[in-house]
N, C-alpha and C positions, 0 to 999 in steps of 0.2 A: 262195177268199175274197179279195175285193179292195176292195169298198165296205163302209164301216162304217155300219150302220143304227143311228141314235140310240136307237131303242126296243128293240133286241135286247139280250139278256143274253149275255155272253161269259165263257168261262173264262179263266184266266190264260194258258194255252197258246195259245188262240185270239187273245187280245190281243197276246201275244208275236209271233205269226205276222203279225198285221195291222201292227204297228208295226215289225216286223223288228228286234227287239232280243233280247238274251239273257234267260234265265230270271232271272239275278241282277239285271238292270236292271229287269224287271217288279217283282220283290220290293222293290227300292229305291224305285221309283215309288209302290208301295203303302204302304211304311213312312213315306215322307216326305209322303204325302198329295197327291202330284202327280196320281195317279189314285185316285179314291175307289171303294171296293168294299164289298160285304157278304159276310160269311163265312156260308156255308150248308153244314151238314154237314161242317165242317172244310175246306171249299174256298171260295176267293174267287169271287164272281160280279161282273162289271163291266158296267155299262150302257154301251151304245155311245156315249151322249152324253158320258160321262166320258172315253172314249178320244179322242173328237173334241176335247174341251177341251184335252187334253194336247198335241195337235198343232196347235192354233190359233195364228194370228199373235199374239194377245194373250199367250199363254203364252211365246212366243219373246221378245217384248218384255220380259216380266217377268223371264225368265232373264237377258237382257242387262243389265237394270237391276241385278239382284242381283250379277252378275259385276262390273259397273263400280263399284258401291259397295264391294265387297270389294277390288278392285284399288286404289281410292283409299286405303282403310284401310291396306293393306299398304305402299303407297308412302310414306304418311305415317309409319308406324312405322319403315321403313327410313331415311327421311330424318332422323328424330330420333335414330336409333341412332347 
């Protein structure tokens, strides 16, 4: 498995293998909504396009923005402390 097909349905273990992340990271992604999935028969199924969204440059920019905002808040609190 190397290329992610946007129209294919993947299991969490396949997505984990494609993204090269741990099982706990995949669970965290699902819980936080970074990767959207449907639960079928007690197991998650993830569309390839959702995996691609998670690794897109837009997602990276969004993560950097969230980090920068958080960093500014922390610096502000420490400064006023």
